C-alpha positions as CSV (number, residue, x, y, z in Angstrom):
1,M,0.0,0.0,0.0
2,L,1.4,3.4,-1.0
3,L,0.9,6.4,1.2
4,A,0.8,9.9,-0.2
5,S,3.2,12.4,1.3
6,A,1.7,15.2,3.4
7,S,2.3,17.8,0.6
8,A,0.6,15.8,-2.1
9,P,-2.9,17.1,-3.0
10,A,-5.8,14.8,-2.2
11,P,-7.4,13.1,-5.3
12,P,-10.5,15.0,-6.6
13,A,-13.8,14.0,-5.2
14,E,-16.3,12.4,-7.5
15,A,-18.7,15.3,-7.8
16,N,-20.8,13.7,-10.5
17,V,-21.8,10.6,-8.6
18,E,-25.3,10.5,-7.1
19,T,-26.4,7.8,-4.6
20,L,-30.1,7.5,-4.7
21,P,-32.1,5.6,-2.1
22,V,-33.7,2.4,-3.5
23,T,-36.7,1.1,-1.5
24,N,-36.5,-2.5,-2.8
25,S,-35.0,-4.7,-0.2
26,N,-34.2,-7.4,-2.8
27,L,-31.4,-5.3,-4.3
28,T,-28.4,-7.6,-4.8
29,T,-25.8,-5.2,-6.2
30,A,-23.5,-3.0,-4.1
31,E,-23.2,-0.5,-6.8
32,P,-25.0,2.8,-6.3
33,V,-27.7,3.6,-8.9
34,S,-26.6,6.9,-10.4
35,R,-29.8,7.6,-12.3
36,F,-33.1,5.9,-12.7
37,T,-36.4,6.6,-14.4
38,I,-39.8,6.3,-12.6
39,L,-41.9,4.3,-15.0
40,V,-45.6,4.8,-14.5
41,L,-48.2,2.6,-16.2
42,K,-51.8,3.6,-17.0
43,S,-52.8,1.0,-14.4
44,N,-50.9,3.2,-11.8
45,Q,-48.1,0.6,-11.3
46,V,-44.8,2.3,-10.7
47,Y,-41.3,0.9,-11.4
48,E,-37.8,2.3,-10.7
49,V,-36.1,1.5,-13.9
50,T,-32.3,1.8,-14.5
51,K,-32.3,0.8,-18.2
52,Y,-35.0,0.8,-20.9
53,R,-35.5,0.7,-24.6
54,V,-38.4,0.7,-27.0
55,D,-38.6,-2.3,-29.4
56,G,-41.5,-2.0,-31.8
57,G,-44.6,-1.5,-29.5
58,T,-42.9,-2.9,-26.4
59,L,-40.9,-1.1,-23.8
60,Q,-38.3,-3.5,-22.4
61,F,-36.7,-2.4,-19.1
62,Q,-34.5,-3.4,-16.2
63,R,-35.8,-2.6,-12.7
64,A,-33.5,-1.2,-10.0
65,D,-33.2,-4.6,-8.5
66,G,-32.0,-6.1,-11.8
67,T,-35.3,-7.8,-12.7
68,P,-36.1,-7.5,-16.4
69,G,-39.6,-6.6,-17.5
70,S,-41.6,-5.4,-20.5
71,V,-44.8,-3.7,-21.2
72,A,-46.7,-2.5,-24.3
73,T,-45.8,1.2,-24.9
74,A,-49.6,1.9,-25.1
75,N,-49.8,1.0,-21.4
76,V,-47.2,3.6,-20.3
77,D,-48.4,6.9,-18.9
78,W,-45.7,9.0,-20.5
79,R,-46.8,12.3,-18.9
80,K,-46.7,10.9,-15.3
81,T,-43.4,9.0,-16.1
82,S,-41.8,12.3,-17.2
83,E,-43.2,14.3,-14.3
84,L,-42.2,11.8,-11.5
85,T,-38.8,11.2,-13.0
86,E,-38.1,14.9,-13.2
87,K,-39.3,15.4,-9.7
88,V,-37.1,12.7,-8.2
89,Q,-34.0,13.7,-10.1
90,S,-34.4,17.4,-9.2
91,V,-34.9,16.6,-5.5
92,D,-31.7,14.5,-5.5
93,L,-29.5,17.1,-7.2
94,P,-27.5,19.3,-4.9
95,S,-28.8,22.9,-4.9
96,A,-26.4,25.7,-5.7
97,P,-25.4,27.7,-2.6
98,S,-27.1,31.0,-2.4
99,Q,-24.9,34.1,-2.3
100,T,-25.8,37.1,-0.2
101,H,-24.1,40.4,-0.6
């Protein structure tokens, strides 16, 4: 193990990494989820999705716990999906410090 000298600068902190809470207790990976999408179906089912793609009329996705899934794109509530995903991501972003003069 190498030790840095007292005069060496500390390595830069990873400022771009977000660690978001995941409510699923079956999560098996130790890696933090940096971004996810809140997928809302017209049936009001909600999924935390880390990866997704549209293939024809089907949305294939991977949930935060790694479970794959798919749903017809016609069953996705795109407006609620966008609104909830934006809300979650904006809450988890650090706010800029306010300056007072």
